[in-house]
C-alpha positions as CSV (number, residue, x, y, z in Angstrom):
1,M,67.3,-17.5,99.7
2,A,65.0,-14.6,99.3
3,T,66.2,-13.2,102.6
4,S,69.9,-13.4,101.7
5,P,70.0,-10.6,99.1
6,R,68.1,-8.3,101.4
7,A,70.4,-8.8,104.4
8,P,73.4,-7.1,102.6
9,K,71.2,-4.2,101.5
10,E,69.9,-3.7,105.0
11,D,73.5,-3.8,106.3
12,V,74.5,-1.1,103.8
13,R,71.5,1.0,104.8
14,Q,72.4,0.5,108.5
15,G,76.0,1.4,107.8
16,G,74.9,4.6,106.1
17,A,72.7,5.4,109.0
18,D,75.6,4.7,111.4
19,A,77.9,7.0,109.4
20,Q,75.3,9.8,109.4
21,E,74.7,9.3,113.1
22,R,78.5,9.5,113.7
23,R,78.7,12.7,111.6
24,D,75.8,14.2,113.6
25,V,77.5,13.3,116.9
26,E,80.8,14.8,115.7
27,A,79.0,18.0,114.6
28,D,77.3,18.1,118.1
29,I,80.7,17.7,119.8
30,Q,82.2,20.5,117.6
31,Q,79.3,22.7,118.5
32,L,79.7,22.0,122.2
33,K,83.4,22.8,121.9
34,E,82.6,26.2,120.3
35,D,79.9,26.9,122.9
36,I,82.3,26.1,125.8
37,A,84.9,28.4,124.2
38,R,82.4,31.2,124.0
39,L,81.2,30.6,127.5
40,K,84.8,30.7,128.8
41,D,85.4,34.0,127.0
42,H,82.2,35.4,128.4
43,L,83.1,34.3,132.0
44,M,86.6,35.8,131.6
45,Q,85.1,39.1,130.6
46,V,82.6,39.1,133.5
47,G,85.4,38.2,135.9
48,N,87.6,41.0,134.5
49,R,84.8,43.5,134.9
50,S,84.1,42.4,138.4
51,M,87.8,42.5,139.3
52,S,88.1,46.0,137.9
53,R,85.1,47.2,139.9
54,A,86.5,45.6,143.1
55,R,89.9,47.2,142.5
56,R,88.3,50.6,142.0
57,A,86.2,50.2,145.2
58,A,89.3,49.1,147.1
59,L,91.3,52.1,145.9
60,E,88.5,54.4,146.8
61,Q,88.3,52.9,150.3
62,A,92.1,53.2,150.7
63,D,91.9,56.8,149.7
64,Q,89.2,57.5,152.3
65,L,91.2,55.7,155.0
66,R,94.3,57.6,154.1
67,G,92.4,60.8,154.3
68,S,90.9,59.8,157.7
69,A,94.3,58.8,159.0
70,E,95.8,62.1,157.9
71,E,93.0,64.0,159.6
72,F,93.4,62.0,162.8
73,Q,97.2,62.7,162.7
74,D,96.6,66.4,162.2
75,D,94.1,66.4,165.1
76,V,96.6,64.6,167.4
77,I,99.4,67.0,166.5
78,E,97.2,70.0,167.1
79,T,96.0,68.5,170.5
80,V,99.7,67.9,171.5
81,R,100.6,71.4,170.6
82,E,97.7,72.9,172.5
83,K,98.0,70.6,175.6
84,P,101.5,69.2,175.8
85,L,101.3,68.2,179.5
86,T,98.0,66.3,178.9
87,A,99.6,64.5,175.9
88,L,102.7,63.7,178.0
89,A,100.5,62.2,180.8
90,L,98.5,60.2,178.3
91,A,101.7,58.8,176.7
92,A,103.1,57.9,180.2
93,G,99.8,56.2,181.1
94,A,99.7,54.3,177.8
95,G,103.4,53.2,178.3
96,F,102.6,52.0,181.9
97,L,99.6,50.0,180.7
98,F,101.7,48.5,177.9
99,A,104.5,47.5,180.3
100,M,101.9,45.9,182.7
101,M,100.5,43.9,179.9
102,M,103.9,42.7,178.7
103,R,104.8,41.5,182.1
104,R,102.0,38.9,182.2
């Protein structure tokens, strides 16, 4: 009989410990949710910065290519004006080669 009164008190203590443990776990889960939200925001910022840098680099490369293409076009136009017969012969040769490749 001496053990009977102690058993309910121990159950109450155990129940209190379980409740505290549950609150601790819930607090940990809430903290994890907040940490994940902050991490998501940080990763989005890093991704946006990286995308902006990549976009800038691509635009710079496109500008350089455009400039090179314009220079090449100007050079071709100048060469055709200076040597029209050579340009005509090259065009005919290129057309002949293209026709030969298309036959096969």
